[in-house]
KEVEXVO-690921 format. One line per 3 residues: their letters; for each residue x, y, z of C-alpha. Coordinates in pm, 1 decimal. Layout:
KEVEXVO-690921
A = X,Y,Z | ...
***
This chain:
KEVEXVO-690921
MLK = 12416.9,9001.8,11447.4 | 12172.3,9294.2,11444.2 | 12164.9,9282.6,11064.3
EFK = 12088.9,8909.4,11069.7 | 11808.2,8965.2,11319.7 | 11664.9,9244.1,11103.9
EFI = 11669.2,9015.1,10798.5 | 11504.5,8738.5,11000.2 | 11231.2,8953.7,11150.6
TGG = 11146.5,9124.4,10820.1 | 11153.7,8797.2,10630.2 | 10832.3,8682.4,10469.9
NVI = 10785.4,8370.1,10679.9 | 10800.1,8548.8,11015.9 | 10560.4,8821.0,10907.0
EFA = 10320.9,8568.2,10754.1 | 10333.0,8363.6,11075.4 | 10262.2,8671.3,11288.3
VAV = 9965.2,8762.1,11069.9 | 9838.5,8403.8,11093.4 | 9860.4,8406.8,11474.5
IMA = 9676.0,8738.9,11498.0 | 9408.6,8620.3,11253.9 | 9367.2,8292.8,11443.7
GAI = 9311.9,8486.6,11766.3 | 9054.9,8708.5,11598.5 | 8877.8,8412.8,11438.2
GAV = 8879.5,8233.3,11773.9 | 8715.4,8532.1,11944.1 | 8451.2,8559.9,11672.2
VKG = 8375.7,8187.6,11685.0 | 8358.4,8191.3,12066.7 | 8106.5,8474.7,12047.5
FVS = 7912.7,8290.5,11776.4 | 7898.1,7968.5,11976.8 | 7818.2,8133.3,12310.5
NIV = 7565.3,8387.9,12183.3 | 7399.8,8213.3,11887.5 | 7460.7,7836.6,11876.8
MPI = 7424.6,7751.4,12245.7 | 7092.4,7938.8,12294.0 | 6954.1,7746.3,11994.5
VGV = 7080.6,7420.2,12147.0 | 6920.8,7531.4,12474.1 | 6581.7,7561.3,12302.3
FTG = 6605.7,7199.9,12189.0 | 6714.2,7083.3,12534.9 | 6422.4,7248.4,12715.2
GVS = 6584.0,7583.9,12793.2 | 6893.3,7434.7,12953.2 | 7208.2,7642.4,12913.5
FTD = 7509.5,7418.2,12863.3 | 7759.0,7675.1,12991.0 | 7595.2,7664.3,13334.8
QKL = 7587.5,7283.5,13355.1 | 7806.7,7136.6,13625.9 | 7853.3,6835.5,13845.9
VLS = 7888.4,6953.2,14205.9 | 8143.1,6745.8,14395.8 | 8107.0,6938.4,14721.7
EAV = 7866.2,7216.0,14810.0 | 7985.0,7555.6,14925.2 | 8004.6,7602.5,15300.5
IDA = 7834.7,7919.4,15423.6 | 7861.4,8049.1,15780.7 | 7581.4,8209.6,15983.6
TGK = 7654.3,8558.7,15844.2 | 7610.5,8435.7,15487.3 | 7980.7,8449.3,15406.9
VTL = 8121.2,8164.1,15196.5 | 8389.4,7989.4,15402.0 | 8457.8,7710.2,15155.0
AEN = 8386.9,7752.3,14782.9 | 8186.6,7503.2,14582.3 | 8388.7,7232.4,14408.8
AIM = 8233.4,7139.6,14074.3 | 8316.8,6995.2,13733.3 | 8203.0,7250.6,13475.7
YGA = 8123.3,7010.9,13191.3 | 7893.0,7261.3,13019.0 | 8180.0,7503.0,12958.5
WID = 8381.2,7207.3,12826.0 | 8103.5,7121.5,12577.4 | 8105.4,7488.1,12471.9
SII = 8483.1,7465.1,12415.6 | 8445.7,7147.5,12207.4 | 8192.6,7319.6,11982.2
NLI = 8430.7,7616.0,11950.5 | 8712.6,7380.6,11849.7 | 8500.7,7209.1,11585.2
IVG = 8390.0,7538.5,11431.5 | 8740.3,7691.8,11436.9 | 8879.6,7372.9,11282.1
FVM = 8616.7,7382.4,11008.4 | 8680.9,7752.0,10934.7 | 9057.7,7693.0,10917.4
FMM = 9000.2,7390.5,10690.6 | 8789.4,7601.3,10453.9 | 9049.8,7880.9,10450.4
IKA = 9334.3,7639.1,10371.8 | 9123.7,7466.6,10107.2 | 9053.2,7803.0,9937.8
YNK = 9421.3,7900.4,9962.9 | 9535.5,7572.6,9805.9 | 9279.0,7609.6,9526.4
MKK = 9399.1,7964.1,9455.3 | 9762.7,7852.3,9462.1 | 9687.5,7565.6,9221.9
KEE = 9525.2,7811.1,8977.4 | 9832.1,8038.0,8995.6 | 10062.4,7744.2,8924.2
AAA = 9848.2,7636.7,8629.2 | 9844.1,7992.0,8490.2 | 10222.4,8031.0,8510.4
PAG = 10381.4,7952.9,8173.6 | 10599.5,7646.0,8177.6 | 10956.8,7728.9,8079.4
PSQ = 11203.7,7496.8,7916.7 | 11296.0,7187.1,8113.4 | 11631.7,7146.7,8282.2
EDL = 11738.2,6898.8,8014.2 | 11651.7,7149.2,7737.3 | 11858.5,7419.2,7907.1
LAE = 12154.8,7184.8,7953.9 | 12134.9,7074.9,7589.7 | 12128.1,7439.9,7481.8
IRD = 12433.8,7517.3,7696.1 | 12612.0,7214.3,7551.7 | 12536.3,7325.5,7196.9
LLK = 12662.1,7677.9,7270.9 | 12983.0,7539.4,7419.2 | 13040.8,7325.2,7107.1
K = 13033.2,7638.4,6892.3
***
């Protein structure tokens, strides 16, 4: 059982999947930084300096006692952060699409460059002829 597990874990598909998950996490972090630090400030300029990440719909205000301590936290729908997440999703999806498109193009070139061997019928005919002799 240990040998089977070792074969499984060192198999190409598992390692490729692990690399893909790590790369997706890294790409996600880069895109989140790009959207939060570059795209959203530009969008804010066009919306009159409004930052989408801070946009919210307050359902109930925070309750503060006489000492200034919050006794009941604010209840709000943070739709600005949701818009930020949607933009992240679109950019990550586009980046992944471009990566897969480039991979498929590269794979197609490799398949075209590989020399075509004899067909299965040719090999069977050759075996038949050898058996006749």
